[in-house]
Backbone as ProteinMPNN parsed JSONL, in Angstrom:
{"seq_chain_A": "MYSGPMLAFLADIAAFPLLMLALAGGAMGFSVEAFARAAHSGEAQTAALTIAFLAGVSEMLGQSVILVINRVALYRFLASLAFTGFTYVLTALAWALSAVAVAPLTRLGVLGPHEIAGVFGVVSLAFAPRLFGVFSIAPYFGQALGNLLEAFAMALAVFGLHAGFGLPLHAAVFCGGAGWLLSYGVRSYLGHLLARPLGRVRLFVSGSALDKTPKQIIEDLARRLGVEGDT", "coords_chain_A": {"N_chain_A": [[97.747, 129.223, 116.047], [99.796, 126.271, 115.852], [99.312, 123.35, 117.832], [101.22, 121.414, 120.26], [101.018, 118.496, 119.771], [100.137, 118.58, 117.082], [102.281, 119.818, 115.782], [104.217, 117.871, 116.235], [103.134, 115.8, 114.744], [103.237, 116.88, 112.127], [105.983, 117.12, 111.927], [106.718, 114.436, 111.919], [105.611, 113.639, 109.491], [107.155, 115.141, 107.714], [109.604, 114.025, 108.233], [109.5, 111.467, 107.243], [109.885, 111.215, 104.317], [112.588, 111.941, 104.311], [113.68, 109.848, 105.737], [113.205, 107.748, 103.946], [114.846, 108.556, 101.802], [117.346, 108.426, 103.049], [117.496, 105.692, 103.673], [117.274, 104.51, 101.104], [119.536, 105.597, 99.814], [121.514, 104.604, 101.534], [121.14, 101.855, 101.189], [121.853, 101.465, 98.465], [124.471, 102.018, 98.74], [125.41, 99.821, 100.002], [125.017, 99.711, 102.817], [125.343, 98.511, 106.044], [123.937, 99.377, 108.269], [121.575, 100.485, 107.182], [120.197, 98.243, 106.161], [119.978, 96.749, 108.461], [118.229, 98.315, 109.941], [115.98, 98.129, 108.3], [115.405, 95.491, 108.711], [114.649, 95.303, 111.368], [113.204, 97.489, 112.318], [110.012, 98.837, 112.554], [109.168, 101.291, 111.451], [111.17, 101.77, 109.553], [110.701, 99.593, 107.91], [108.201, 100.229, 106.863], [108.958, 102.468, 105.374], [110.656, 101.179, 103.572], [108.862, 99.552, 102.153], [107.455, 101.551, 100.886], [109.442, 102.516, 99.241], [109.754, 100.334, 97.494], [107.235, 100.448, 96.295], [107.391, 102.971, 95.028], [109.414, 102.388, 93.257], [108.108, 100.765, 91.436], [106.32, 102.681, 90.464], [108.142, 104.378, 89.235], [109.086, 102.78, 87.127], [106.716, 102.561, 85.69], [106.366, 105.189, 84.963], [108.26, 105.424, 82.985], [107.146, 103.702, 81.055], [104.908, 105.15, 80.59], [104.898, 106.722, 78.371], [103.534, 105.393, 76.434], [100.924, 105.743, 77.305], [100.663, 108.464, 77.068], [100.92, 108.75, 74.306], [98.589, 107.475, 73.494], [96.776, 109.121, 74.636], [95.403, 108.811, 77.143], [93.057, 109.172, 79.873], [93.633, 111.312, 82.736], [93.038, 110.13, 85.224], [93.249, 107.432, 84.643], [95.926, 107.295, 84.028], [97.116, 107.892, 86.548], [96.06, 105.758, 87.974], [97.352, 103.66, 86.713], [99.998, 104.07, 87.495], [99.755, 103.587, 90.267], [98.864, 100.929, 90.209], [101.054, 99.513, 89.108], [102.943, 100.118, 91.054], [101.897, 98.781, 93.334], [102.102, 96.224, 92.345], [104.867, 95.833, 92.404], [105.292, 95.856, 95.164], [103.918, 93.527, 95.901], [105.489, 91.719, 94.522], [107.888, 91.944, 95.958], [106.974, 90.926, 98.386], [106.346, 88.265, 97.684], [108.91, 87.373, 97.053], [110.172, 87.659, 99.548], [108.662, 85.872, 101.167], [109.274, 83.511, 99.854], [112.029, 83.368, 100.288], [112.099, 82.992, 103.071], [110.789, 80.564, 103.133], [112.594, 78.777, 101.954], [114.686, 78.926, 103.687], [114.975, 77.008, 105.873], [116.353, 74.946, 104.614], [118.992, 75.592, 104.755], [119.739, 74.836, 107.223], [120.341, 76.432, 109.35], [118.56, 77.778, 110.878], [118.004, 80.498, 111.182], [116.208, 82.247, 109.879], [112.779, 82.535, 110.296], [109.164, 82.106, 110.549], [108.52, 84.297, 112.199], [110.188, 86.226, 111.297], [109.3, 87.244, 108.953], [108.255, 89.839, 108.422], [110.56, 91.4, 108.728], [112.25, 90.328, 106.731], [110.713, 90.935, 104.525], [110.901, 93.724, 104.657], [113.659, 94.054, 104.179], [113.999, 92.935, 101.593], [112.282, 94.608, 100.156], [113.624, 97.036, 100.461], [115.824, 96.458, 98.955], [114.959, 96.985, 96.443], [115.633, 99.525, 95.857], [117.544, 100.445, 93.797], [115.917, 100.27, 91.586], [114.409, 102.456, 91.549], [115.336, 104.04, 89.616], [114.176, 103.071, 87.39], [112.647, 104.433, 85.557], [114.271, 105.274, 83.524], [114.611, 103.106, 81.929], [113.235, 103.148, 79.618], [114.725, 104.13, 77.604], [115.807, 103.957, 74.217], [118.202, 102.716, 73.318], [119.903, 101.861, 75.417], [118.168, 101.07, 77.324], [117.1, 98.455, 77.845], [119.399, 97.091, 78.681], [120.003, 98.617, 80.929], [117.765, 98.061, 82.524], [118.22, 95.322, 83.049], [120.6, 95.568, 84.466], [119.77, 96.982, 86.747], [118.091, 95.073, 87.841], [119.935, 93.048, 88.487], [121.462, 94.456, 90.339], [119.568, 94.872, 92.355], [119.186, 92.225, 93.154], [121.755, 91.63, 94.211], [121.761, 93.425, 96.353], [119.657, 92.407, 97.887], [120.712, 89.949, 98.729], [122.948, 90.882, 100.162], [121.552, 92.357, 102.069], [120.147, 90.376, 103.538], [122.313, 89.126, 104.65], [123.5, 91.22, 106.143], [121.376, 92.215, 107.682], [120.311, 90.084, 109.147], [122.387, 88.55, 109.978], [123.082, 86.305, 108.534], [125.292, 83.824, 107.287], [127.353, 84.435, 104.415], [127.115, 82.577, 102.298], [124.708, 81.342, 102.937], [122.985, 83.517, 102.773], [123.174, 84.075, 100.055], [122.036, 81.748, 99.082], [119.399, 81.807, 100.199], [118.469, 84.307, 99.238], [118.857, 84.036, 96.434], [117.599, 81.523, 95.796], [115.112, 82.085, 96.846], [114.323, 84.151, 95.144], [114.226, 82.747, 92.7], [112.235, 80.847, 93.262], [110.024, 82.519, 93.791], [109.895, 83.776, 91.325], [109.29, 81.614, 89.665], [106.746, 80.9, 90.661], [105.361, 83.296, 90.169], [105.597, 83.39, 87.385], [104.193, 81.105, 86.634], [101.618, 81.652, 87.67], [101.219, 84.019, 86.308], [101.092, 83.094, 83.669], [98.893, 81.391, 83.909], [96.907, 83.158, 84.645], [96.94, 85.019, 82.664], [95.142, 86.177, 80.767], [92.902, 87.264, 82.351], [94.42, 89.022, 84.004], [95.575, 90.629, 82.078], [93.294, 91.875, 81.109], [92.559, 93.316, 83.374], [94.758, 95.064, 83.646], [94.539, 96.434, 81.215], [92.045, 97.581, 81.579], [92.602, 99.264, 83.719], [94.635, 100.984, 82.736], [93.853, 101.623, 80.17], [95.257, 101.096, 77.919], [97.557, 98.974, 76.172], [100.466, 97.744, 77.851], [102.825, 96.41, 77.353], [104.997, 96.758, 75.698], [108.204, 96.954, 74.048], [111.056, 99.188, 74.537], [111.939, 99.93, 71.945], [109.657, 99.465, 70.374], [107.934, 101.32, 71.51], [109.165, 103.766, 70.858], [108.953, 103.601, 68.089], [106.16, 103.654, 67.81], [105.67, 106.198, 68.816], [107.033, 107.8, 66.939], [105.565, 107.149, 64.686], [103.028, 108.111, 65.397], [103.589, 110.85, 65.654], [104.309, 111.366, 63.044], [101.893, 110.931, 61.697], [100.286, 112.929, 62.809], [101.706, 115.085, 61.922], [101.141, 115.048, 59.221], [98.545, 115.78, 59.062]], "CA_chain_A": [[99.041, 128.543, 116.125], [99.691, 124.827, 115.968], [99.569, 122.789, 119.153], [102.36, 120.513, 120.322], [100.791, 117.255, 119.031], [100.064, 118.854, 115.651], [103.648, 120.045, 115.321], [104.9, 116.579, 116.221], [102.588, 115.056, 113.603], [103.807, 117.47, 110.911], [107.404, 116.772, 111.914], [106.815, 113.032, 111.51], [105.332, 113.586, 108.048], [108.322, 115.687, 107.018], [110.77, 113.164, 108.451], [109.367, 110.192, 106.529], [110.632, 111.234, 103.049], [114.022, 111.966, 104.594], [114.042, 108.478, 106.108], [113.25, 106.964, 102.71], [116.059, 108.933, 101.067], [118.506, 107.899, 103.769], [117.524, 104.238, 103.521], [117.562, 104.176, 99.712], [120.943, 105.905, 99.57], [122.326, 103.653, 102.281], [121.038, 100.535, 100.557], [122.651, 101.431, 97.237], [125.866, 102.067, 99.158], [125.657, 98.593, 100.761], [125.134, 100.085, 104.223], [124.859, 97.52, 107.006], [122.963, 100.033, 109.137], [120.304, 100.644, 106.473], [119.495, 96.966, 106.097], [119.652, 96.354, 109.833], [117.015, 99.05, 110.297], [114.861, 97.54, 107.551], [115.123, 94.164, 109.259], [114.192, 95.29, 112.757], [112.437, 98.676, 112.676], [108.742, 98.936, 111.85], [109.146, 102.527, 110.665], [112.034, 101.571, 108.396], [110.03, 98.645, 107.024], [107.186, 100.994, 106.126], [109.679, 103.268, 104.385], [111.16, 100.265, 102.55], [107.729, 99.186, 101.3], [107.165, 102.719, 100.059], [110.488, 102.554, 98.218], [109.379, 99.337, 96.489], [106.084, 100.998, 95.577], [107.862, 104.05, 94.158], [110.19, 101.767, 92.188], [107.119, 100.41, 90.42], [105.844, 103.933, 89.872], [109.194, 104.868, 88.349], [109.066, 101.983, 85.902], [105.513, 102.899, 84.95], [106.579, 106.51, 84.366], [108.944, 105.189, 81.719], [106.187, 103.135, 80.122], [103.763, 106.047, 80.422], [104.92, 107.306, 77.029], [102.44, 104.73, 75.712], [99.672, 106.362, 77.721], [100.633, 109.812, 76.484], [100.648, 108.585, 72.881], [97.179, 107.1, 73.328], [95.976, 110.183, 75.233], [94.488, 108.272, 78.148], [92.627, 110.143, 80.871], [94.552, 111.484, 83.86], [92.765, 109.171, 86.294], [93.813, 106.155, 84.212], [97.376, 107.435, 84.162], [97.445, 107.754, 87.967], [95.73, 104.387, 88.372], [98.402, 102.791, 86.179], [101.152, 104.224, 88.379], [99.471, 102.892, 91.521], [98.767, 99.499, 89.919], [102.406, 98.979, 88.967], [103.581, 100.22, 92.359], [101.436, 97.677, 94.177], [102.667, 94.998, 91.781], [106.224, 95.718, 92.923], [105.209, 95.482, 96.582], [103.547, 92.116, 95.939], [106.672, 90.976, 94.091], [108.797, 91.9, 97.103], [106.387, 90.017, 99.375], [106.536, 86.902, 97.197], [110.346, 87.092, 97.19], [110.461, 87.5, 100.972], [108.052, 84.621, 101.627], [110.032, 82.408, 99.264], [113.317, 83.297, 100.986], [111.838, 82.378, 104.373], [110.386, 79.176, 102.904], [113.753, 77.93, 101.648], [115.706, 79.099, 104.727], [115.284, 75.784, 106.639], [117.276, 74.082, 103.888], [120.36, 75.94, 105.146], [119.921, 74.2, 108.534], [120.88, 77.401, 110.302], [117.469, 78.182, 111.754], [118.036, 81.932, 111.447], [114.985, 82.858, 109.39], [111.564, 81.799, 110.603], [107.937, 82.878, 110.288], [108.514, 85.554, 112.95], [111.079, 87.179, 110.622], [108.747, 87.584, 107.634], [108.177, 91.301, 108.264], [111.91, 91.909, 108.538], [112.73, 89.927, 105.401], [109.93, 91.755, 103.595], [111.505, 95.048, 104.665], [114.98, 93.988, 103.549], [113.823, 92.726, 100.153], [111.698, 95.84, 99.604], [114.682, 98.043, 100.394], [116.719, 96.08, 97.864], [114.402, 97.522, 95.199], [116.033, 100.927, 95.732], [118.092, 100.819, 92.488], [114.881, 100.298, 90.559], [113.839, 103.799, 91.506], [115.805, 104.619, 88.353], [113.553, 102.316, 86.305], [112.063, 105.322, 84.565], [115.206, 105.439, 82.407], [114.666, 101.879, 81.131], [112.526, 103.388, 78.369], [115.687, 104.592, 76.6], [115.776, 102.99, 73.115], [119.457, 102.035, 73.027], [120.487, 101.197, 76.584], [117.125, 100.836, 78.315], [117.025, 97.04, 78.204], [120.593, 96.768, 79.465], [119.861, 99.27, 82.23], [116.799, 97.283, 83.293], [118.899, 94.115, 83.522], [121.579, 95.982, 85.471], [119.033, 97.307, 87.967], [117.621, 93.799, 88.39], [121.084, 92.396, 89.113], [121.819, 95.269, 91.497], [118.581, 94.56, 93.39], [119.501, 90.88, 93.657], [122.944, 91.737, 95.061], [121.381, 94.114, 97.583], [118.841, 91.492, 98.694], [121.644, 89.005, 99.355], [123.695, 91.63, 101.172], [120.633, 92.731, 103.135], [119.915, 89.206, 104.39], [123.563, 88.915, 105.375], [123.721, 92.308, 107.099], [120.237, 92.433, 108.562], [119.988, 88.931, 109.992], [123.595, 87.832, 110.353], [123.253, 85.061, 107.792], [126.556, 83.669, 106.551], [127.184, 84.903, 103.047], [126.626, 81.51, 101.424], [123.294, 81.135, 103.253], [122.269, 84.673, 102.234], [123.102, 83.867, 98.608], [121.066, 80.678, 98.827], [118.044, 82.27, 100.512], [118.104, 85.367, 98.317], [118.777, 83.514, 95.069], [116.553, 80.504, 95.692], [113.841, 82.767, 97.074], [113.968, 84.856, 93.913], [113.863, 81.762, 91.689], [110.948, 80.27, 93.622], [108.984, 83.524, 93.577], [109.805, 83.986, 89.882], [108.557, 80.477, 89.119], [105.339, 81.022, 91.039], [104.782, 84.432, 89.449], [105.502, 83.045, 85.971], [103.103, 80.141, 86.486], [100.357, 82.353, 87.868], [101.08, 84.976, 85.219], [100.628, 82.347, 82.494], [97.563, 80.872, 84.194], [95.959, 84.268, 84.759], [97.379, 86.039, 81.702], [94.015, 86.899, 80.169], [92.23, 88.18, 83.297], [95.322, 90.09, 84.426], [95.687, 91.551, 80.955], [92.075, 92.693, 81.081], [92.626, 94.267, 84.486], [95.722, 96.109, 83.297], [93.978, 97.238, 80.134], [90.961, 98.365, 82.163], [93.174, 100.32, 84.558], [95.432, 101.954, 81.982], [93.217, 102.004, 78.914], [96.191, 100.871, 76.818], [98.508, 97.889, 76.413], [101.706, 98.265, 78.437], [103.814, 95.343, 77.271], [105.826, 97.023, 74.538], [109.608, 97.216, 74.288], [111.423, 100.579, 74.245], [111.995, 100.154, 70.507], [108.292, 99.558, 69.876], [107.366, 102.579, 72.0], [109.736, 104.841, 70.04], [108.363, 103.491, 66.755], [104.78, 104.14, 67.895], [105.72, 107.648, 68.979], [107.415, 108.386, 65.655], [104.436, 106.965, 63.778], [101.96, 109.029, 65.772], [104.009, 112.214, 65.308], [104.244, 111.486, 61.593], [100.488, 111.049, 61.301], [99.81, 114.242, 63.195], [102.372, 116.083, 61.088], [100.539, 115.039, 57.897], [97.184, 116.306, 59.127]], "C_chain_A": [[98.829, 127.043, 116.312], [100.017, 124.389, 117.384], [100.757, 121.844, 119.088], [102.15, 119.216, 119.566], [100.735, 117.461, 117.525], [101.453, 119.084, 115.064], [104.421, 118.738, 115.244], [104.439, 115.737, 115.031], [103.178, 115.568, 112.296], [105.291, 117.143, 110.787], [107.604, 115.334, 111.47], [106.584, 112.884, 110.01], [106.539, 114.074, 107.256], [109.516, 114.763, 107.123], [110.705, 111.897, 107.61], [110.076, 110.2, 105.174], [112.148, 111.257, 103.256], [114.514, 110.585, 104.989], [114.141, 107.605, 104.865], [114.51, 107.277, 101.909], [117.298, 108.354, 101.72], [118.622, 106.394, 103.589], [117.876, 103.839, 102.09], [119.028, 104.445, 99.379], [121.864, 104.932, 100.286], [122.312, 102.28, 101.65], [121.921, 100.45, 99.326], [124.141, 101.578, 97.518], [126.265, 100.864, 99.994], [125.909, 98.904, 102.244], [124.536, 99.004, 105.118], [123.752, 98.123, 107.864], [121.598, 100.155, 108.468], [119.521, 99.337, 106.462], [119.157, 96.43, 107.481], [118.382, 97.056, 110.299], [115.804, 98.46, 109.577], [114.461, 96.187, 108.108], [114.422, 94.228, 110.603], [113.33, 96.48, 113.166], [111.149, 98.734, 111.857], [108.654, 100.162, 110.968], [109.997, 102.383, 109.41], [111.411, 100.592, 107.412], [108.94, 99.328, 106.209], [107.837, 101.84, 105.041], [110.193, 102.389, 103.246], [110.044, 99.83, 101.602], [107.358, 100.342, 100.377], [108.192, 102.849, 98.945], [110.175, 101.554, 97.11], [108.212, 99.829, 95.646], [106.531, 102.064, 94.582], [108.743, 103.515, 93.031], [109.264, 101.325, 91.058], [106.568, 101.63, 89.711], [106.865, 104.465, 88.873], [109.207, 104.098, 87.042], [107.861, 102.363, 85.038], [105.633, 104.28, 84.313], [107.323, 106.388, 83.048], [107.995, 104.67, 80.66], [105.047, 104.105, 79.789], [103.787, 106.797, 79.096], [103.796, 106.709, 76.194], [101.121, 105.414, 76.025], [99.533, 107.758, 77.128], [100.296, 109.729, 74.997], [99.17, 108.328, 72.64], [96.22, 108.059, 74.016], [94.938, 109.65, 76.23], [94.163, 109.364, 79.166], [93.602, 110.183, 82.039], [94.309, 110.443, 84.948], [93.279, 107.788, 85.935], [95.34, 106.168, 84.345], [97.8, 107.222, 85.611], [97.151, 106.344, 88.463], [96.787, 103.406, 87.889], [99.659, 102.872, 87.045], [100.946, 103.438, 89.67], [99.449, 101.383, 91.314], [100.159, 98.867, 89.841], [103.166, 99.054, 90.291], [103.183, 99.088, 93.277], [101.937, 96.338, 93.654], [104.087, 94.769, 92.293], [106.218, 95.299, 94.393], [104.852, 94.008, 96.714], [104.704, 91.234, 95.486], [107.679, 90.845, 95.229], [108.28, 90.944, 98.169], [106.584, 88.567, 98.957], [107.995, 86.468, 97.346], [110.69, 86.821, 98.65], [109.902, 86.186, 101.508], [108.821, 83.414, 101.093], [111.381, 82.242, 99.946], [113.165, 82.648, 102.354], [111.507, 80.895, 104.2], [111.577, 78.261, 102.654], [114.823, 77.992, 102.735], [115.986, 77.835, 105.525], [116.252, 74.843, 105.942], [118.731, 74.396, 104.212], [120.731, 75.316, 106.482], [120.55, 75.137, 109.561], [119.803, 77.897, 111.273], [117.415, 79.664, 112.049], [116.725, 82.604, 111.049], [113.799, 81.957, 109.691], [110.357, 82.659, 110.31], [107.897, 84.219, 111.019], [109.392, 86.619, 112.297], [110.521, 87.654, 109.282], [108.71, 89.092, 107.414], [109.55, 91.891, 108.003], [112.472, 91.566, 107.172], [112.006, 90.719, 104.322], [110.524, 93.157, 103.505], [112.841, 95.079, 103.945], [114.854, 93.853, 102.031], [113.241, 93.977, 99.491], [112.752, 96.923, 99.464], [115.656, 97.742, 99.261], [116.211, 96.565, 96.506], [114.854, 98.958, 94.954], [116.655, 101.273, 94.372], [117.034, 100.965, 91.406], [114.056, 101.581, 90.62], [114.257, 104.521, 90.226], [115.199, 103.897, 87.148], [112.923, 103.178, 85.236], [112.961, 105.458, 83.339], [115.298, 104.185, 81.537], [113.906, 102.011, 79.818], [113.491, 103.77, 77.25], [115.844, 103.546, 75.5], [117.062, 102.201, 72.913], [120.036, 101.292, 74.225], [119.441, 100.844, 77.646], [117.051, 99.4, 78.784], [118.209, 96.633, 79.068], [120.518, 97.393, 80.852], [118.878, 98.508, 83.105], [117.421, 96.02, 83.86], [119.908, 94.438, 84.619], [120.896, 96.288, 86.806], [118.519, 96.037, 88.644], [118.75, 93.079, 89.11], [121.519, 93.137, 90.372], [120.872, 94.969, 92.658], [118.832, 93.18, 93.991], [120.692, 90.912, 94.599], [122.609, 92.405, 96.388], [120.536, 93.222, 98.479], [119.727, 90.486, 99.425], [122.429, 89.692, 100.465], [122.804, 91.982, 102.35], [120.331, 91.584, 104.074], [121.152, 88.902, 105.232], [123.744, 89.964, 106.471], [122.605, 92.428, 108.116], [119.963, 91.314, 109.537], [121.208, 88.108, 110.394], [123.769, 86.499, 109.657], [124.66, 84.982, 107.209], [126.33, 83.97, 105.074], [126.628, 83.806, 102.141], [125.141, 81.226, 101.669], [122.448, 82.284, 102.712], [122.118, 84.547, 100.723], [122.05, 82.819, 98.284], [119.641, 81.165, 99.052], [117.578, 83.344, 99.536], [117.904, 84.855, 96.902], [117.665, 82.5, 94.882], [115.18, 81.119, 95.919], [113.378, 83.501, 95.839], [113.507, 83.871, 92.85], [112.489, 81.163, 91.976], [109.819, 81.261, 93.371], [108.798, 83.796, 92.088], [109.017, 82.862, 89.228], [107.071, 80.558, 89.42], [104.671, 82.141, 90.258], [104.616, 84.12, 87.965], [104.346, 82.086, 85.731], [101.751, 80.833, 86.614], [100.116, 83.37, 86.753], [100.589, 84.317, 83.95], [99.194, 81.879, 82.688], [96.51, 81.973, 84.156], [96.248, 85.37, 83.746], [96.204, 86.853, 81.163], [93.295, 87.794, 81.172], [93.12, 89.312, 83.772], [95.507, 91.115, 83.31], [94.474, 92.454, 80.844], [92.082, 93.74, 82.18], [93.567, 95.407, 84.157], [95.191, 97.019, 82.204], [92.849, 98.124, 80.649], [91.506, 99.54, 82.963], [93.819, 101.404, 83.714], [94.744, 102.45, 80.715], [94.103, 101.775, 77.713], [97.096, 99.709, 77.175], [99.838, 98.459, 76.88], [102.836, 97.24, 78.368], [104.742, 95.517, 76.068], [107.267, 97.277, 74.955], [109.904, 98.686, 74.03], [111.452, 100.886, 72.748], [110.596, 100.316, 69.929], [107.638, 100.877, 70.29], [107.862, 103.746, 71.141], [109.135, 104.81, 68.639], [106.926, 103.998, 66.751], [104.74, 105.657, 68.011], [106.056, 108.329, 67.665], [106.268, 108.289, 64.658], [103.323, 107.957, 64.086], [102.32, 110.483, 65.41], [103.962, 112.426, 63.797], [102.834, 111.667, 61.091], [99.955, 112.428, 61.617], [100.449, 115.336, 62.347], [101.764, 116.175, 59.698], [99.146, 115.654, 57.885], [97.166, 117.821, 59.217]], "O_chain_A": [[97.815, 126.608, 116.859], [100.876, 124.967, 118.05], [101.243, 121.512, 118.007], [103.015, 118.84, 118.775], [101.223, 116.625, 116.765], [101.76, 118.599, 113.975], [105.188, 118.517, 114.306], [105.239, 115.052, 114.393], [103.579, 114.774, 111.445], [105.798, 116.917, 109.688], [108.544, 115.034, 110.733], [107.266, 112.109, 109.339], [106.899, 113.481, 106.239], [110.349, 114.712, 106.218], [111.741, 111.311, 107.294], [110.82, 109.261, 104.892], [112.897, 110.667, 102.478], [115.623, 110.187, 104.63], [115.069, 106.804, 104.745], [115.166, 106.37, 101.398], [118.193, 107.853, 101.04], [119.717, 105.874, 103.376], [118.682, 102.933, 101.879], [119.685, 103.624, 98.74], [122.866, 104.485, 99.729], [123.343, 101.611, 101.579], [122.656, 99.478, 99.153], [124.975, 101.301, 96.656], [127.322, 100.865, 100.624], [126.875, 98.428, 102.839], [123.373, 98.63, 104.968], [122.753, 97.465, 108.153], [120.572, 99.95, 109.117], [118.318, 99.327, 106.726], [118.157, 95.732, 107.652], [117.551, 96.452, 110.978], [114.734, 98.309, 110.168], [113.305, 95.781, 107.99], [113.678, 93.312, 110.955], [112.775, 96.479, 114.264], [111.182, 98.686, 110.628], [108.127, 100.093, 109.858], [109.599, 102.819, 108.33], [111.576, 100.745, 106.202], [108.771, 99.051, 105.021], [107.331, 101.921, 103.922], [110.172, 102.801, 102.086], [110.251, 99.748, 100.391], [106.99, 100.129, 99.221], [107.854, 103.246, 97.83], [110.309, 101.872, 95.928], [108.198, 99.649, 94.428], [106.101, 102.062, 93.428], [108.814, 104.122, 91.962], [109.583, 101.484, 89.88], [106.37, 101.615, 88.496], [106.503, 104.944, 87.798], [109.324, 104.69, 85.969], [107.968, 102.472, 83.817], [105.069, 104.523, 83.246], [107.066, 107.138, 82.106], [108.018, 105.121, 79.514], [104.313, 103.901, 78.822], [102.803, 107.441, 78.732], [103.184, 107.386, 75.368], [100.3, 105.641, 75.136], [98.445, 108.181, 76.74], [99.502, 110.518, 74.483], [98.569, 108.879, 71.717], [95.006, 107.856, 73.995], [93.758, 109.994, 76.163], [94.893, 110.345, 79.303], [94.31, 109.21, 82.302], [95.261, 109.926, 85.533], [93.703, 107.041, 86.816], [95.953, 105.171, 84.727], [98.731, 106.463, 85.881], [97.898, 105.796, 89.273], [97.087, 102.428, 88.574], [100.309, 101.858, 87.297], [101.836, 102.715, 90.116], [99.957, 100.635, 92.149], [100.409, 97.817, 90.435], [103.944, 98.156, 90.612], [104.038, 98.491, 93.932], [102.171, 95.415, 94.435], [104.467, 93.635, 92.584], [107.039, 94.485, 94.815], [105.421, 93.308, 97.552], [104.884, 90.13, 96.0], [108.251, 89.776, 95.444], [109.064, 90.228, 98.791], [106.948, 87.729, 99.781], [108.275, 85.33, 97.721], [111.411, 85.873, 98.958], [110.595, 85.465, 102.226], [108.996, 82.419, 101.796], [111.835, 81.119, 100.163], [114.005, 81.844, 102.756], [111.899, 80.068, 105.024], [111.581, 77.108, 103.085], [115.767, 77.202, 102.716], [117.149, 77.587, 105.845], [116.905, 74.03, 106.595], [119.612, 73.57, 103.976], [121.908, 75.271, 106.84], [121.202, 74.699, 110.509], [120.115, 78.379, 112.362], [116.841, 80.066, 113.06], [116.195, 83.431, 111.791], [113.814, 80.765, 109.381], [110.492, 83.803, 109.875], [107.306, 85.177, 110.519], [109.351, 87.785, 112.692], [111.193, 88.386, 108.556], [109.089, 89.574, 106.347], [109.701, 92.776, 107.161], [113.098, 92.404, 106.523], [112.607, 91.125, 103.328], [110.639, 93.718, 102.416], [113.128, 96.01, 103.192], [115.519, 94.565, 101.279], [113.658, 94.358, 98.397], [112.778, 97.646, 98.468], [116.242, 98.654, 98.676], [116.957, 96.555, 95.527], [114.49, 99.549, 93.938], [116.321, 102.324, 93.825], [117.224, 101.692, 90.431], [113.122, 101.768, 89.84], [113.619, 105.486, 89.806], [115.65, 104.085, 86.019], [112.687, 102.71, 84.122], [112.476, 105.727, 82.24], [115.987, 104.194, 80.517], [113.924, 101.097, 78.994], [113.121, 103.739, 76.076], [115.999, 102.363, 75.802], [117.009, 101.096, 72.373], [120.599, 100.209, 74.068], [119.784, 100.377, 78.732], [116.951, 99.142, 79.984], [118.051, 95.923, 80.061], [120.921, 96.776, 81.838], [119.122, 98.326, 84.298], [117.184, 95.675, 85.017], [120.058, 93.684, 85.58], [121.388, 95.898, 87.865], [118.512, 95.94, 89.872], [118.559, 92.558, 90.209], [121.901, 92.511, 91.361], [121.306, 94.827, 93.801], [118.704, 92.993, 95.201], [120.657, 90.299, 95.666], [123.115, 91.998, 97.433], [120.675, 93.267, 99.702], [119.513, 90.206, 100.604], [122.561, 89.16, 101.567], [123.238, 91.919, 103.5], [120.264, 91.783, 105.286], [121.044, 88.476, 106.381], [124.102, 89.628, 107.6], [122.857, 92.712, 109.287], [119.445, 91.548, 110.63], [121.079, 87.088, 111.071], [124.52, 85.646, 110.131], [125.167, 85.976, 106.689], [125.231, 83.775, 104.555], [125.764, 84.074, 101.306], [124.403, 80.909, 100.737], [121.329, 82.067, 102.248], [121.067, 84.869, 100.17], [121.273, 82.97, 97.341], [118.772, 80.964, 98.203], [116.443, 83.31, 99.06], [116.917, 85.186, 96.245], [116.88, 82.592, 93.938], [114.203, 80.734, 95.276], [112.193, 83.488, 95.508], [112.512, 84.117, 92.168], [111.676, 80.989, 91.068], [108.783, 80.902, 92.811], [107.677, 84.022, 91.633], [108.184, 83.101, 88.353], [106.237, 80.316, 88.548], [103.564, 81.979, 89.746], [103.63, 84.524, 87.348], [103.608, 82.223, 84.755], [100.857, 80.638, 85.791], [98.987, 83.568, 86.306], [99.771, 84.886, 83.226], [98.376, 81.951, 81.77], [95.384, 81.766, 83.703], [95.85, 86.519, 83.942], [96.268, 88.081, 81.111], [93.088, 88.974, 80.889], [92.655, 90.441, 83.931], [95.587, 92.317, 83.564], [94.591, 93.639, 80.529], [91.678, 94.885, 81.975], [93.234, 96.575, 84.357], [95.372, 98.235, 82.259], [92.702, 99.268, 80.22], [90.976, 100.65, 82.911], [93.59, 102.593, 83.934], [95.014, 103.554, 80.242], [93.77, 102.198, 76.606], [97.377, 99.479, 78.351], [100.293, 99.496, 76.397], [103.707, 97.214, 79.238], [105.212, 94.536, 75.492], [107.532, 97.748, 76.061], [109.112, 99.372, 73.383], [111.042, 101.967, 72.325], [110.361, 101.191, 69.095], [106.886, 101.476, 69.522], [107.079, 104.61, 70.746], [108.84, 105.857, 68.063], [106.508, 104.683, 65.818], [103.902, 106.321, 67.4], [105.434, 109.33, 67.31], [106.022, 109.214, 63.884], [102.746, 108.566, 63.185], [101.479, 111.242, 64.928], [103.624, 113.509, 63.321], [102.587, 112.453, 60.176], [99.258, 113.034, 60.804], [99.839, 116.372, 62.082], [101.84, 117.22, 59.051], [98.625, 116.006, 56.826], [96.094, 118.423, 59.28]]}, "name": "protein", "num_of_chains": 1, "seq": "MYSGPMLAFLADIAAFPLLMLALAGGAMGFSVEAFARAAHSGEAQTAALTIAFLAGVSEMLGQSVILVINRVALYRFLASLAFTGFTYVLTALAWALSAVAVAPLTRLGVLGPHEIAGVFGVVSLAFAPRLFGVFSIAPYFGQALGNLLEAFAMALAVFGLHAGFGLPLHAAVFCGGAGWLLSYGVRSYLGHLLARPLGRVRLFVSGSALDKTPKQIIEDLARRLGVEGDT"}
């Protein structure tokens, strides 16, 4: 029979997915409580980071049609999921750091270096809508859905800064929006500067290029099925 500490450990493991579901559902429902927990609870912050990671995994699952077409090995497939998941977590971190960096411009003094973990948790939780990123592969509405999820995440980040830290709405819009723009600029610059090495890393991890549009993916799939049908 299991001992008391073992049962408590198993209960904690079982409770974590439920916490993630509750936080993700609350976030997409603009719940003040969900974002307040992400701002101030270490456990909720861990769950929020996991949500951001799984959002990246979801997007990669949509793109994984490319991997299936090219028949990559299972370990490469799993590595690609993890790689994209960690990319999302790093994106959330860059966004959070940028939001804290621009916060002094509001002259409110609400966000400081001691709030980085909380802002990171809030921004990560705002990625909850992108858990549906797997559907962005759809050939007709995938691009529009991806843009919608991006806008939804932005709105949640602004709301989260407002609800989690008591920022006035205009300050939350500024910190969330300017933080996103600053992080986007940095990521775009570094992405351009490091395009070749990063491309090699991604190709090494996945064994296949992963920068195709939904239309290109469908065309490749149709072409591959046509070739196999002729053989």
